[in-house]
C-alpha positions as CSV (number, residue, x, y, z in Angstrom):
1,M,88.3,37.0,115.0
2,P,84.5,36.2,115.1
3,H,83.1,35.1,111.8
4,A,80.4,37.8,111.7
5,L,83.0,40.6,112.3
6,R,85.3,39.1,109.7
7,S,82.5,39.0,107.2
8,A,81.6,42.6,107.8
9,L,85.2,43.8,107.4
10,L,85.6,41.9,104.2
11,T,82.3,43.4,102.9
12,L,83.5,46.9,103.8
13,R,86.9,46.3,102.2
14,D,85.1,45.2,99.0
15,L,83.0,48.4,99.0
16,I,86.0,50.6,99.6
17,V,88.1,48.9,96.8
18,S,85.1,49.1,94.4
19,A,84.0,52.6,95.1
20,G,87.3,54.1,96.3
21,P,88.8,55.2,93.0
22,L,85.4,56.7,92.0
23,A,85.2,58.6,95.3
24,L,88.7,60.0,94.9
25,L,87.8,61.5,91.5
26,P,85.4,64.2,92.7
27,V,87.8,65.1,95.5
28,L,90.5,65.5,92.9
29,L,88.3,67.6,90.7
30,L,87.2,69.8,93.7
31,V,90.9,70.3,94.7
32,L,91.8,71.3,91.1
33,A,88.8,73.7,90.9
34,Y,89.7,75.2,94.3
35,W,93.3,75.8,93.1
36,W,92.1,77.3,89.8
37,L,89.2,79.5,91.0
38,K,90.7,80.5,94.4
39,P,87.3,81.1,96.0
40,T,88.8,82.1,99.4
41,P,89.8,85.7,99.5
42,P,93.3,86.7,100.8
43,Q,93.5,87.6,104.4
44,T,95.1,91.0,103.9
45,V,93.9,93.9,101.7
46,V,95.4,97.4,101.2
47,L,93.0,100.4,101.4
48,A,94.4,103.8,100.4
49,T,92.8,106.4,102.6
50,G,94.0,110.0,102.8
51,P,95.7,112.6,105.1
52,A,95.7,112.3,108.9
53,Q,92.4,113.4,110.5
54,S,90.6,113.3,107.2
55,A,87.2,111.6,106.5
56,Y,89.0,109.1,104.3
57,E,91.2,108.0,107.3
58,E,88.1,107.9,109.6
59,F,86.1,105.7,107.1
60,G,89.2,103.5,106.5
61,K,89.4,102.8,110.3
62,R,85.7,101.8,110.2
63,Y,86.2,99.4,107.3
64,Q,89.3,98.0,109.1
65,K,87.2,97.3,112.2
66,T,84.2,95.8,110.6
67,L,86.1,93.5,108.1
68,A,88.2,92.2,111.0
69,T,85.0,90.3,112.1
70,N,85.3,88.3,108.9
71,G,88.9,87.5,109.4
72,I,90.1,90.1,106.8
73,Q,93.0,92.4,107.8
74,V,92.6,95.8,106.2
75,R,96.0,97.6,106.0
76,L,95.4,101.4,105.7
77,L,97.7,103.3,103.4
78,P,97.9,107.0,104.1
79,S,97.9,109.3,101.1
80,E,97.6,113.0,100.0
81,G,94.1,112.5,98.7
82,S,92.0,111.4,95.7
83,L,94.6,111.9,93.0
84,H,97.3,110.2,95.0
85,N,94.9,107.3,95.7
86,L,94.2,106.9,92.0
87,Q,97.9,106.7,91.3
88,L,98.3,104.1,94.0
89,L,95.6,102.0,92.4
90,R,97.3,102.3,89.0
91,E,100.7,101.3,90.4
92,G,99.2,98.3,92.2
93,Q,100.3,99.6,95.6
94,A,96.7,99.6,96.8
95,D,93.8,97.2,96.2
96,L,91.0,99.7,97.0
97,A,90.9,103.4,97.5
98,F,88.6,106.4,98.1
99,V,88.5,108.7,95.0
100,Q,86.5,111.9,94.7
101,G,84.6,112.5,91.5
102,G,85.7,115.4,89.3
103,T,89.2,115.8,90.9
104,A,91.0,113.6,88.4
105,V,91.2,113.0,84.7
106,L,90.7,109.3,84.1
107,E,93.0,107.7,81.7
108,P,91.8,105.2,79.0
109,T,93.5,102.3,80.9
110,D,91.5,103.2,84.0
111,H,88.3,101.9,82.4
112,D,89.9,98.5,82.0
113,G,92.0,98.4,85.1
114,L,89.6,99.9,87.7
115,R,86.1,99.2,88.9
116,S,83.8,101.1,91.1
117,L,82.0,99.8,94.2
118,G,79.5,102.6,94.1
119,S,79.2,106.1,95.5
120,L,79.6,106.3,99.2
121,F,79.0,109.9,100.4
122,V,79.0,113.5,99.2
123,E,82.2,115.4,99.8
124,P,81.5,119.2,100.0
125,L,84.1,121.8,99.1
126,W,84.8,123.4,102.5
127,L,86.1,127.0,102.1
128,F,86.8,128.4,105.6
129,Y,88.0,131.9,105.9
130,R,89.0,134.2,108.8
131,A,86.4,136.8,109.7
132,Q,89.2,139.3,110.3
133,S,90.4,138.9,106.7
134,A,86.8,139.1,105.3
135,Y,86.2,142.5,106.9
136,R,88.9,143.9,104.7
137,V,86.8,142.9,101.7
138,H,83.2,143.4,102.8
139,P,81.8,145.4,105.8
140,S,79.7,142.5,106.9
141,G,82.7,140.2,107.2
142,R,81.0,137.6,105.1
143,L,82.0,136.2,101.7
144,D,79.7,134.7,99.2
145,G,81.8,134.5,96.0
146,L,85.2,133.3,94.8
147,H,85.9,136.7,93.2
148,Q,86.1,138.2,96.7
149,L,89.2,136.1,97.4
150,R,91.5,138.2,95.2
151,G,94.8,138.9,96.9
152,M,94.1,136.6,99.8
153,R,96.4,133.8,101.1
154,V,94.6,130.6,100.1
155,N,95.7,127.1,100.8
156,V,94.3,124.6,98.4
157,G,96.1,121.5,99.6
158,T,98.6,119.2,98.0
159,A,98.4,118.2,94.4
160,G,97.6,114.6,95.4
161,S,94.3,115.7,97.1
162,G,92.7,116.8,93.8
163,V,91.4,120.0,95.3
164,P,94.0,122.2,93.4
165,T,92.6,120.8,90.1
166,L,89.0,121.5,91.3
167,M,89.8,125.0,92.4
168,E,91.5,125.8,89.1
169,K,88.3,124.9,87.3
170,L,86.2,127.0,89.7
171,V,88.5,130.0,89.6
172,E,88.7,129.9,85.8
173,A,84.8,129.8,85.6
174,N,84.8,133.0,87.7
175,R,87.1,134.7,85.1
176,M,89.8,135.3,87.6
177,E,93.3,135.8,86.1
178,A,96.2,133.6,87.1
179,G,97.9,134.9,90.2
180,A,94.8,136.5,91.6
181,L,95.1,134.3,94.6
182,K,98.2,133.8,96.7
183,I,98.1,130.0,96.5
184,S,99.9,127.7,98.9
185,R,99.9,123.9,98.8
186,L,100.4,122.8,102.4
187,E,99.2,119.5,103.8
188,Q,95.9,119.7,105.7
189,T,97.3,119.6,109.3
190,P,100.1,122.2,108.9
191,A,97.8,124.3,106.8
192,T,95.2,124.3,109.6
193,V,97.8,125.3,112.1
194,A,99.0,128.2,109.8
195,F,95.3,129.2,109.2
196,L,94.5,129.4,112.9
197,G,97.8,131.2,113.5
198,G,96.8,134.0,111.1
199,E,99.4,133.0,108.4
200,L,96.6,132.1,105.9
201,D,93.3,133.8,105.1
202,V,91.5,130.9,103.5
203,L,91.6,127.2,103.9
204,V,90.1,125.0,101.2
205,F,89.7,121.3,101.2
206,A,87.1,118.6,100.2
207,S,86.0,116.2,102.9
208,A,83.0,114.4,104.3
209,P,81.5,116.1,107.4
210,E,82.8,113.1,109.5
211,S,86.2,114.6,109.3
212,P,87.5,115.8,112.7
213,M,89.0,118.8,111.0
214,V,85.6,119.9,109.6
215,Q,84.0,119.4,113.0
216,M,86.6,121.5,114.7
217,L,86.7,124.4,112.2
218,L,82.9,124.7,112.1
219,Q,82.9,125.5,115.8
220,T,86.1,127.6,116.0
221,P,85.4,131.3,116.9
222,G,86.5,133.8,114.2
223,V,86.3,131.1,111.5
224,R,83.5,131.2,109.0
225,L,82.3,128.9,106.2
226,M,81.8,130.5,102.8
227,D,78.3,130.4,101.4
228,F,77.8,129.6,97.7
229,P,74.6,131.3,96.6
230,Q,75.3,130.1,93.1
231,H,75.6,126.5,94.1
232,E,72.8,125.5,91.7
233,A,74.6,127.2,88.8
234,Y,77.9,125.4,89.8
235,G,76.0,122.1,89.7
236,R,74.7,122.8,86.2
237,R,78.1,124.0,84.9
238,F,80.0,121.1,86.3
239,P,78.4,117.6,86.1
240,F,80.7,116.2,88.8
241,L,79.4,118.7,91.3
242,S,76.0,118.7,93.2
243,P,74.4,121.6,95.0
244,V,74.0,120.8,98.7
245,T,72.9,122.7,101.8
246,L,74.3,122.6,105.3
247,P,71.1,123.1,107.4
248,R,71.0,125.6,110.2
249,G,71.9,124.0,113.5
250,V,72.9,120.6,112.1
251,V,76.3,120.8,113.7
252,D,75.1,121.9,117.1
253,L,71.4,122.4,117.7
254,A,71.8,124.0,121.1
255,G,74.5,126.4,119.9
256,N,72.7,127.0,116.6
257,V,75.8,126.1,114.5
258,P,75.7,127.1,111.7
259,A,73.5,130.1,112.4
260,T,72.0,130.0,108.9
261,D,71.7,127.5,106.1
262,V,74.9,127.4,104.2
263,R,74.8,126.6,100.4
264,L,77.7,124.5,99.2
265,V,78.9,122.5,96.2
266,A,79.9,118.9,96.6
267,S,81.3,116.0,94.6
268,T,80.5,112.3,95.3
269,T,83.2,110.0,96.6
270,A,83.4,106.5,95.3
271,L,85.3,103.4,96.5
272,L,87.4,102.1,93.6
273,A,89.0,98.7,93.3
274,R,91.9,97.6,91.2
275,E,91.2,94.9,88.5
276,G,92.3,91.6,89.9
277,T,91.1,92.3,93.5
278,H,89.4,89.1,94.7
279,P,85.6,89.2,94.0
280,A,84.8,88.1,97.5
281,L,86.6,91.2,98.9
282,L,84.6,93.4,96.5
283,Q,81.4,91.8,97.8
284,L,82.5,92.2,101.4
285,F,83.4,95.8,101.1
286,A,80.2,96.6,99.2
287,Q,78.1,94.9,101.8
288,N,79.8,96.7,104.7
289,A,79.4,100.0,102.8
290,Q,75.6,99.4,103.3
291,A,76.1,99.5,107.0
292,L,78.7,102.3,107.1
293,H,77.1,104.8,104.7
294,S,73.4,104.2,104.6
295,G,72.5,106.4,107.6
296,A,71.2,109.9,107.3
297,G,73.9,112.6,107.3
298,W,74.2,116.3,107.1
299,F,73.7,116.3,103.3
300,N,71.6,113.2,102.7
301,R,68.7,111.2,103.9
302,A,68.8,107.6,105.1
303,R,69.5,105.0,102.5
304,E,70.5,107.4,99.8
305,F,74.0,105.9,99.9
306,P,75.7,103.8,98.8
307,N,74.4,103.9,95.3
308,T,75.5,103.0,91.8
309,R,74.3,106.2,90.1
310,H,76.5,108.7,88.3
311,S,79.6,106.4,88.4
312,E,82.5,107.5,86.2
313,L,83.7,103.9,86.0
314,E,82.0,100.6,85.4
315,I,80.4,99.2,88.6
316,A,81.8,95.8,89.7
317,P,79.1,93.1,89.4
318,E,79.7,92.1,93.1
319,A,79.0,95.7,94.2
320,D,75.9,96.0,92.0
321,R,74.4,92.9,93.6
322,A,75.4,93.9,97.1
323,I,73.9,97.4,96.8
324,N,70.8,96.8,94.7
325,E,69.8,93.2,95.6
326,P,68.9,91.5,98.9
327,V,71.5,89.6,100.9
328,P,72.2,86.2,99.3
329,L,70.2,83.4,100.9
330,L,73.3,81.4,102.1
331,Q,74.8,84.4,103.8
332,R,71.7,84.8,105.9
333,Y,72.3,81.5,107.6
334,M,76.0,80.8,107.2
335,P,79.3,82.6,108.0
336,F,80.5,84.7,105.1
337,W,83.5,82.5,104.3
338,L,81.4,79.3,104.0
339,A,78.6,81.0,102.0
340,N,81.2,82.6,99.7
341,L,82.9,79.2,99.2
342,I,79.7,77.5,98.2
343,E,78.5,80.4,96.0
344,R,81.8,80.4,94.1
345,M,82.1,76.6,93.8
346,W,78.4,75.7,93.0
347,I,79.1,75.5,89.3
348,V,82.0,73.1,89.9
349,L,79.8,71.1,92.3
350,G,77.1,70.9,89.6
351,I,79.7,69.6,87.0
352,V,81.1,67.1,89.5
353,I,77.6,65.8,90.3
354,A,76.8,65.6,86.5
355,I,79.9,63.5,86.0
356,M,79.6,61.3,89.0
357,L,75.9,60.3,88.6
358,P,76.5,58.1,85.5
359,L,79.9,56.9,86.7
360,S,78.3,55.8,90.0
361,R,76.4,53.1,88.1
362,I,79.6,51.1,87.6
363,V,80.1,50.7,91.4
364,P,77.5,47.9,91.9
365,P,78.9,45.7,89.0
366,L,82.4,46.2,90.3
367,Y,81.4,45.2,93.8
368,Q,79.5,42.2,92.4
369,F,82.5,41.1,90.3
370,R,84.9,41.4,93.2
371,V,82.7,39.3,95.6
372,R,81.9,36.6,93.0
373,S,85.5,36.4,91.9
374,R,86.3,35.0,95.4
375,V,84.1,32.0,94.5
376,F,84.6,31.7,90.7
377,R,88.4,31.5,90.9
378,W,88.1,28.1,92.6
379,Y,86.1,26.8,89.7
380,G,89.3,27.1,87.6
381,R,91.1,24.8,90.0
382,L,88.2,22.4,90.1
383,R,88.1,22.2,86.3
384,V,91.8,21.3,86.1
385,L,91.3,18.5,88.6
386,E,88.4,17.2,86.6
387,E,90.5,17.2,83.4
388,D,93.3,15.4,85.2
389,M,90.9,12.7,86.3
390,A,89.4,12.3,82.8
391,L,92.8,12.0,81.1
392,G,94.3,9.9,83.9
393,R,97.2,12.3,84.5
394,M,96.9,11.8,88.3
395,P,96.1,8.7,90.4
396,A,92.9,8.5,92.3
397,S,94.6,9.0,95.7
398,G,96.2,12.3,94.5
399,L,92.9,13.5,93.1
400,A,91.2,12.8,96.4
401,Q,93.9,14.6,98.3
402,A,93.7,17.7,95.9
403,L,89.9,17.8,96.3
404,D,90.2,17.7,100.1
405,E,92.6,20.6,99.9
406,L,90.3,22.5,97.6
407,E,87.3,21.9,99.8
408,A,89.3,23.0,102.9
409,Q,90.2,26.3,101.1
410,V,86.7,26.9,99.9
411,S,85.4,26.4,103.5
412,R,87.4,29.5,104.5
413,V,85.9,31.7,101.8
414,I,83.5,34.4,103.2
415,V,80.9,36.1,101.1
416,P,77.9,38.3,101.9
417,L,74.7,36.4,102.4
418,A,73.4,37.7,99.1
419,Y,76.0,35.6,97.4
420,A,76.0,32.6,99.7
421,D,74.1,30.5,97.0
422,E,77.1,30.7,94.7
423,L,79.4,29.5,97.5
424,Y,77.2,26.5,98.3
425,A,76.9,25.7,94.6
426,L,80.7,25.5,94.4
427,R,80.8,23.1,97.4
428,N,78.1,20.9,95.7
429,H,80.2,20.8,92.5
430,I,83.2,19.7,94.4
431,Q,81.2,16.8,95.7
432,L,80.0,15.9,92.2
433,V,83.6,15.7,91.0
434,R,84.5,13.6,94.0
435,K,81.8,11.1,93.1
436,K,83.4,10.6,89.7
437,L,86.7,9.4,91.3
438,P,87.6,5.9,90.3
439,P,87.8,3.4,93.2
440,A,91.2,3.2,94.9
441,A,93.4,0.3,93.7
C-alpha cells in the first residue's frame, strides 16, 4: 500500500476512534426522543361520518381523498348521526367525528376527553312536507309554523342523529302536547322512500346543503320546504341555533329554485377529535378543512368557515394555529411529513446541540493523545534499554541489537505531518542512546 494512502487511512481511523463515541451519542438521543415523542403520525385514522347519502358522508369522502396525498388512510365509519358519532368518540371506536351543535348533552368527561378542530359549516334543519298534506291544513298549501304539523306523520330520524332531541326542544317551545305529532324514527334513506311514496307527510333532518338528499328533495315536484318566519326568535331562544336564509334561486337560478327566500334555523357542525389522537393528524385535518370548507356556500360567504368561534369544547391548539395563523414556514417549502418531523423534534435538536457543543471540545485532545501515543509508547522501551545499559544488565552487543530492532519498529510508525517533529525527535533520542554504548569487547 502506498505510504501516502496508508497515512491517510490511519489519520481517518484516528478521527473515527476519537470522535466516534461522541458522534453516536446524539444519534442515540435522537432515537430515544423519536421513540418517546412519536412525531410521525399513524398511517390510518378513523373518521365517523353519518348515514348514507348524508353531507357527513360526502365530506368524509373529501377528507379521505385529500389526506391520501399525505400518505394518510382515512377509514370512514358510517353512523346514525351526531349523537352516534359522539358515542363512537367516547368509546374510542373513532378518532375524529362530525358532531352537530345543540343535538347532544355533553358529559363532564367530554371536556377532558374530546377536543374541537373548529366549526366547519352550518347545518340547517330541513323540514320537507308534501304539498298535498299541507292543503288539508291551509288553503295555500304552505306551512310556516310547527303548530301546523298537528296530527301529521312526521319522521325525525334515528336517535343517533340528534334530530329527535332537537325537535323535542322545538316542539316543546311551541307548547305542543306530547303525541301531537305521529312521530316515526326511520333512517334517512327508507324515510325518504316512504315520504315520496305518500306514507309520511313530513320529513325532518339536519344536514349541510351538500347532501345529495337535500339537493334531490329541493327539486322534487310536490315537495316543499317549510319556511320559519320566526327564525330570528328561535336563534335568540336557543343559543346553539342560528337564523339563516336560503336565497331565492340559489339551488337553480334558471329554474328559480326556491321561488322565494326561505328562512331556516341552523346549528353549526364541528369536527371533534378524541384525546390522544396524534397532534400531526389534528393539524393535517384542520389545514385541509381550510380548503374544504372556506368557500362560499348557500348560507355563508367565503372564508367564514372553518372558525373557532362558539365552540362547545376546547379548541385543540393545532387546530387554532392552522385556522387562525399562516401556514408554518417549513411546510411552505417541505413535504408535510418532513416539516412535521422537524417541527416536533426541534426542541430535542436544540437540547442535543446544547449538549454536544461542550462535549465536542474533547475530540481534539483525544485525537492528539491517540496520535502522540504511537510515538510516546516507544520512549518507554528506550528508557528500559538505557537503564539496562547503565546498570550493566545486558552486554553491549545485546543492547545494540535491541536498539536496531527499536529503530526498525519506529521507522514503520506513521503520524500526520503536524506530529512528524515528535517522531523525528524519537529517532534522534535513539541515536543519543546508541552513542552511549560501551565499545564492544
